[in-house]
C-alpha positions as CSV (number, residue, x, y, z in Angstrom):
1,M,-20.1,-27.1,48.6
2,V,-17.6,-24.4,49.2
3,D,-17.0,-22.0,46.3
4,S,-13.2,-22.2,45.8
5,H,-13.1,-19.8,42.8
6,P,-10.9,-16.8,43.6
7,D,-12.5,-13.4,43.9
8,W,-10.8,-12.0,40.8
9,F,-12.2,-14.7,38.7
10,K,-15.8,-14.3,40.0
11,E,-15.5,-10.5,39.5
12,A,-14.2,-10.9,36.0
13,L,-17.2,-13.1,35.0
14,S,-19.6,-10.6,36.5
15,I,-18.6,-7.9,34.1
16,K,-21.3,-7.1,31.5
17,K,-20.6,-8.2,28.0
18,I,-22.5,-8.4,24.7
19,E,-22.7,-11.5,22.5
20,K,-22.7,-10.6,18.8
21,S,-22.5,-12.4,15.4
22,I,-21.7,-11.2,11.8
23,N,-21.6,-12.8,8.4
24,V,-18.2,-13.2,6.9
25,E,-17.8,-14.9,3.5
26,G,-21.1,-16.8,4.0
27,G,-20.3,-18.0,7.5
28,L,-21.8,-16.8,10.8
29,I,-19.0,-15.6,13.1
30,S,-19.7,-15.2,16.8
31,Y,-17.9,-12.9,19.2
32,Q,-18.2,-11.3,22.6
33,Q,-17.6,-7.6,23.4
34,W,-16.8,-5.9,26.7
35,G,-16.1,-2.3,27.8
36,D,-16.4,1.4,27.1
37,E,-16.8,2.0,23.4
38,S,-14.9,5.3,23.6
39,K,-11.6,3.4,24.5
40,P,-9.1,1.9,22.0
41,G,-10.0,-1.7,20.9
42,I,-8.3,-5.0,21.2
43,V,-9.5,-8.1,19.4
44,L,-8.5,-11.4,21.3
45,V,-8.1,-14.5,19.2
46,H,-8.1,-18.0,20.7
47,G,-5.9,-21.0,19.7
48,S,-6.7,-24.1,17.7
49,G,-9.8,-26.1,18.7
50,S,-10.6,-23.5,21.3
51,H,-13.1,-20.6,21.6
52,S,-13.6,-17.1,22.8
53,H,-14.5,-18.2,26.4
54,W,-10.8,-18.8,27.0
55,W,-10.6,-15.0,27.3
56,D,-13.7,-14.6,29.6
57,F,-11.5,-14.1,32.7
58,I,-8.8,-12.1,31.0
59,A,-10.7,-9.6,28.8
60,P,-12.3,-7.9,31.8
61,L,-8.8,-7.3,33.3
62,L,-8.0,-5.1,30.3
63,L,-11.0,-2.8,30.5
64,E,-9.5,0.1,32.4
65,D,-7.7,1.2,29.3
66,F,-9.3,-0.7,26.4
67,Q,-12.6,-2.1,25.0
68,V,-12.2,-5.8,24.0
69,S,-13.8,-8.2,21.6
70,A,-13.1,-12.0,21.6
71,I,-13.8,-13.9,18.5
72,D,-14.9,-17.5,17.8
73,L,-13.0,-18.3,14.6
74,S,-15.0,-20.3,12.1
75,G,-15.0,-24.0,12.8
76,M,-14.7,-23.3,16.5
77,G,-16.9,-22.1,19.4
78,E,-20.3,-20.9,18.3
79,S,-19.1,-19.9,14.8
80,H,-20.1,-21.9,11.7
81,H,-18.1,-24.7,10.3
82,R,-16.8,-24.2,6.7
83,E,-15.9,-26.4,3.7
84,D,-12.4,-25.0,3.8
85,Y,-10.2,-22.8,6.1
86,S,-7.2,-20.6,5.4
87,P,-5.1,-18.0,7.2
88,E,-6.4,-15.4,4.9
89,L,-10.0,-16.2,5.7
90,Y,-9.3,-16.2,9.4
91,A,-7.6,-12.8,9.0
92,Q,-10.8,-11.5,7.3
93,E,-12.9,-12.8,10.2
94,I,-10.7,-11.1,12.8
95,L,-10.7,-7.8,10.9
96,S,-14.4,-8.0,10.4
97,V,-14.9,-8.3,14.1
98,A,-12.7,-5.3,14.7
99,E,-14.8,-3.4,12.2
100,D,-18.1,-4.5,13.5
101,S,-17.0,-3.7,17.1
102,G,-16.4,-0.1,16.0
103,F,-12.7,-0.3,16.8
104,F,-11.6,1.5,13.6
105,N,-13.9,4.4,14.4
106,I,-11.9,5.0,17.6
107,G,-8.5,4.6,16.1
108,K,-6.1,1.8,15.3
109,P,-7.0,-1.5,17.0
110,I,-4.6,-4.1,18.5
111,I,-5.0,-7.8,17.7
112,C,-3.8,-10.3,20.3
113,G,-3.8,-14.1,19.6
114,H,-2.7,-17.2,21.4
115,S,-1.0,-20.1,19.7
116,M,-2.6,-20.6,16.3
117,G,-4.6,-17.4,17.0
118,G,-1.2,-15.6,17.1
119,F,-0.5,-16.6,13.5
120,M,-3.9,-15.7,12.4
121,S,-3.5,-12.3,14.2
122,A,-0.2,-11.7,12.4
123,T,-1.9,-12.6,9.1
124,A,-4.6,-10.1,9.8
125,G,-2.0,-7.5,10.6
126,Y,-0.2,-8.3,7.4
127,L,-3.3,-8.1,5.2
128,S,-5.2,-5.3,6.8
129,E,-5.9,-2.4,4.5
130,K,-6.7,-0.3,7.5
131,E,-4.0,0.7,10.0
132,L,-3.6,-1.3,13.1
133,T,-1.6,-0.3,16.2
134,G,0.0,-3.7,16.6
135,V,-0.2,-7.5,16.9
136,I,0.6,-9.4,20.0
137,M,1.4,-13.1,19.6
138,V,1.1,-15.3,22.8
139,D,3.1,-18.5,22.7
140,S,3.0,-18.7,18.9
141,P,6.2,-20.4,17.8
142,I,7.6,-18.8,14.7
143,R,9.9,-21.5,13.4
144,P,13.1,-21.0,11.5
145,P,13.5,-22.4,8.0
146,T,15.8,-25.0,9.3
147,Y,13.3,-26.3,11.9
148,D,13.1,-30.1,12.1
149,Y,9.3,-30.9,12.0
150,S,10.0,-34.4,13.2
151,T,10.4,-32.8,16.6
152,H,7.2,-30.8,16.3
153,V,4.8,-31.0,19.3
154,R,1.4,-30.9,17.7
155,S,-0.9,-28.2,19.1
156,G,-4.1,-28.8,17.1
157,P,-7.1,-31.0,17.8
158,I,-6.2,-34.4,16.4
159,R,-9.0,-36.6,17.7
160,R,-12.0,-37.2,15.5
161,I,-15.3,-36.1,16.7
162,K,-17.5,-38.8,18.3
163,T,-20.6,-38.6,20.3
164,Y,-20.5,-39.2,24.1
165,P,-23.6,-40.4,25.9
166,T,-23.5,-37.9,28.8
167,R,-22.1,-34.5,29.7
168,E,-20.0,-36.1,32.4
169,S,-18.5,-38.6,30.1
170,I,-17.3,-36.1,27.5
171,L,-16.0,-33.6,30.2
172,E,-13.9,-36.5,31.6
173,R,-12.2,-36.8,28.3
174,F,-11.3,-33.1,28.0
175,R,-7.5,-32.6,27.5
176,L,-5.4,-29.6,26.8
177,T,-3.6,-29.9,23.5
178,P,-0.6,-30.1,23.7
179,E,-1.2,-31.9,27.0
180,Q,0.2,-30.3,30.1
181,E,-0.4,-30.0,33.8
182,C,-2.3,-26.9,35.0
183,E,-2.6,-25.9,38.6
184,N,-5.6,-23.8,37.9
185,E,-8.0,-26.7,37.6
186,F,-11.0,-24.5,37.9
187,L,-10.0,-22.7,34.7
188,V,-9.6,-25.9,32.9
189,K,-13.1,-27.0,34.0
190,Y,-14.5,-23.7,33.0
191,I,-13.2,-23.8,29.4
192,A,-14.2,-27.5,29.1
193,E,-17.8,-26.6,29.8
194,W,-17.8,-24.2,26.9
195,S,-16.1,-26.7,24.6
196,I,-19.1,-29.1,24.2
197,K,-22.5,-29.1,22.6
198,E,-25.5,-31.4,22.5
199,A,-25.7,-33.4,19.3
200,N,-26.9,-36.8,18.1
201,N,-28.7,-37.5,21.4
202,G,-25.5,-37.0,23.2
203,F,-22.5,-34.6,23.5
204,Q,-19.7,-33.6,21.1
205,W,-16.8,-31.2,21.0
206,K,-17.7,-27.9,19.2
207,F,-14.6,-27.7,17.0
208,D,-14.5,-28.9,13.4
209,D,-12.1,-31.9,13.4
210,T,-11.1,-31.2,9.8
211,I,-9.5,-27.8,10.4
212,F,-5.9,-28.9,10.6
213,D,-6.3,-31.3,7.7
214,K,-7.3,-28.3,5.6
215,L,-4.8,-25.8,7.0
216,G,-1.8,-28.1,7.2
217,F,1.5,-26.6,8.5
218,R,1.4,-23.7,6.1
219,H,-0.2,-21.4,8.7
220,M,2.8,-21.8,10.9
221,Q,5.6,-21.6,8.4
222,R,5.0,-18.1,7.2
223,N,7.2,-15.5,9.0
224,I,5.0,-12.6,8.0
225,A,5.0,-11.4,11.6
226,F,8.5,-10.0,10.9
227,D,7.2,-7.8,8.1
228,L,4.1,-6.1,9.5
229,N,3.1,-2.5,8.8
230,C,2.3,-2.2,12.5
231,K,4.0,-2.9,15.8
232,L,4.7,-6.5,17.1
233,G,4.7,-7.9,20.6
234,I,5.7,-11.3,21.7
235,I,4.7,-13.1,24.9
236,Y,5.6,-16.7,25.8
237,G,5.6,-19.2,28.7
238,T,9.0,-20.0,30.0
239,E,7.9,-23.6,30.5
240,S,6.2,-23.9,27.0
241,N,7.3,-27.0,25.1
242,L,6.5,-25.2,21.9
243,M,8.9,-22.3,22.5
244,S,12.2,-23.9,22.4
245,R,15.5,-22.0,22.8
246,E,16.0,-22.3,19.0
247,I,12.7,-20.7,18.3
248,I,13.0,-18.0,20.9
249,E,16.5,-17.1,19.5
250,F,15.1,-17.1,15.9
251,I,12.3,-14.7,16.9
252,T,14.6,-12.5,18.9
253,E,17.0,-12.2,16.0
254,N,14.3,-11.4,13.4
255,V,11.7,-9.1,15.0
256,P,12.0,-5.4,14.4
257,E,14.2,-3.4,16.8
258,G,12.3,-2.4,19.9
259,T,9.8,-5.3,19.8
260,P,8.7,-6.1,23.3
261,I,9.4,-9.8,24.2
262,K,7.9,-10.8,27.5
263,P,8.4,-14.2,29.2
264,I,5.7,-15.4,31.6
265,E,7.3,-17.4,34.4
266,K,5.7,-20.6,35.6
267,A,3.6,-20.8,32.4
268,A,3.6,-23.6,29.8
269,H,2.0,-23.2,26.4
270,H,-1.5,-22.5,27.8
271,V,-0.5,-19.2,29.3
272,L,-4.1,-18.1,29.7
273,L,-4.7,-20.9,32.1
274,D,-1.4,-21.1,33.9
275,Q,-0.9,-17.4,34.6
276,P,-4.0,-15.4,33.6
277,L,-3.2,-12.4,35.8
278,E,0.4,-12.1,34.6
279,L,-0.7,-12.5,31.0
280,A,-3.3,-9.7,31.3
281,E,-0.6,-7.5,32.8
282,A,1.8,-8.3,30.0
283,I,-0.8,-7.6,27.3
284,K,-1.7,-4.3,29.0
285,D,2.0,-3.3,29.4
286,I,2.6,-3.9,25.6
287,A,-0.6,-2.3,24.4
288,K,-0.3,0.8,26.7
289,S,3.2,1.4,25.4
290,W,1.8,1.6,21.9
291,I,-1.0,4.1,22.5
């Protein structure tokens, strides 16, 4: 069988990293860390129903200028499931990873989150008692007060967990949420493999299927990103069905003056999979302009 994975991907996965875990409010939170501990730190935050391995092939692309940690938020990835979830708790998890990574010892970290992770990153930036350099939100639609939620494209996991008899049968059911086409099928397969676990004599998804019932829409309705005590950066896919013209105009009109807003061409909502190299460059461009 011919290895069709591109060289940049194989090289990224070959970069040494450390797997760590910490206790936050009674729950074990897992994360991965890459890079030179003398460099400024970036915490990468995944989206809903996802996990830190979405960043495996992007984090190494940032290491020339930064050290990087990627978190598994509680209820997802390798982190513990909780009885309840809140933006404030997720913010605490993110800031705790930044602290445990040693990022505050070097300076003021940057937090970068995709989709729901962008909202949690903004919440962390809003609540942090220690100074941050900035927050980067990747395809996180900050919706105006007049937004019609009847048109909302749901981005969270909505299927209830069930047990599949074989690894092949569950991987066949893997879908991006919201669903979209992705030309980089090898990346979709890669994250799918990290999205499952053995359970009940079969296989299940790792995410807690009650997260969105407990969070509701309130995590998306708060526009605290406009009132951070640190810098803000916005990245979005030009083909994202979550970033409508109405939403982009609302964001553009309300962010602080000078806020970088970077569109990624030929990318839908799952920018990390559609255009990983371009996304890494956009993150670097914004982050390097801040330090």
